[in-house]
C-alpha positions in Angstrom: 109.1 -49.6 91.3 107.3 -47.3 93.6 104.1 -49.4 93.3 106.0 -52.6 94.0 107.7 -51.1 97.0 104.3 -50.0 98.4 102.9 -53.5 97.9 105.8 -55.0 99.7 105.4 -52.4 102.6 101.8 -53.4 103.0 102.7 -57.0 103.9 103.1 -58.0 107.5 106.9 -58.3 107.3 109.6 -56.6 109.3 111.3 -53.6 107.6 114.4 -55.5 106.4 112.3 -58.5 105.1 110.0 -56.4 103.0 113.1 -54.6 101.6 114.6 -58.0 100.7 111.3 -59.1 99.1 111.1 -55.8 97.1 114.7 -56.3 95.8 114.0 -59.9 94.8 110.7 -59.1 93.0 112.1 -56.0 91.4 115.2 -57.8 90.1 113.1 -60.7 88.8 110.7 -58.3 87.1 113.5 -56.5 85.3 115.0 -59.9 84.3 111.7 -60.8 82.7 111.6 -57.4 80.9 115.2 -58.1 79.6 114.1 -61.5 78.3 111.1 -59.9 76.5 113.4 -57.3 74.9 115.9 -60.1 73.9 113.0 -62.1 72.4 112.0 -59.2 70.2 115.5 -58.2 69.2 116.5 -61.8 68.5 114.1 -61.9 65.6 116.5 -59.6 63.8 119.9 -60.0 65.5 121.7 -61.2 68.6 120.5 -64.8 68.4 121.9 -67.3 70.9 121.8 -68.2 74.5 124.8 -66.0 75.4 122.9 -62.9 74.2 119.8 -63.9 76.2 121.9 -64.1 79.3 123.5 -60.8 78.5 120.2 -59.0 78.1 118.6 -60.7 81.1 121.7 -60.1 83.3 122.2 -56.4 82.4 118.5 -55.6 82.8 118.4 -57.5 86.1 121.5 -55.9 87.5 121.4 -52.3 86.5 117.7 -51.1 86.6 116.6 -54.1 88.7 119.0 -54.5 91.6 120.8 -51.2 91.6 117.6 -49.3 90.9 115.8 -51.2 93.6 118.5 -50.4 96.1 118.4 -46.7 95.3 114.6 -46.7 95.5 114.7 -48.5 98.9 117.2 -45.9 100.2 115.1 -43.0 99.0 112.0 -44.4 100.8 113.5 -45.1 104.2 111.8 -43.5 107.1 
């Protein structure tokens, strides 16, 4: 998360816009991680689209969005 925040800070955007960009990219990255975890787990159990949305949603919301907000708050000037 810290590396992604630093990449977003180095863009030529205003402070609020780079924070929005960071939250968007961080949430999307965690959604992809959730999809990969579901793809591996679905080989053995939890097959179906509803489980995919559950894995992607929880990974995107909890560590992605909420973790991104906490990380942005910690790194404010």
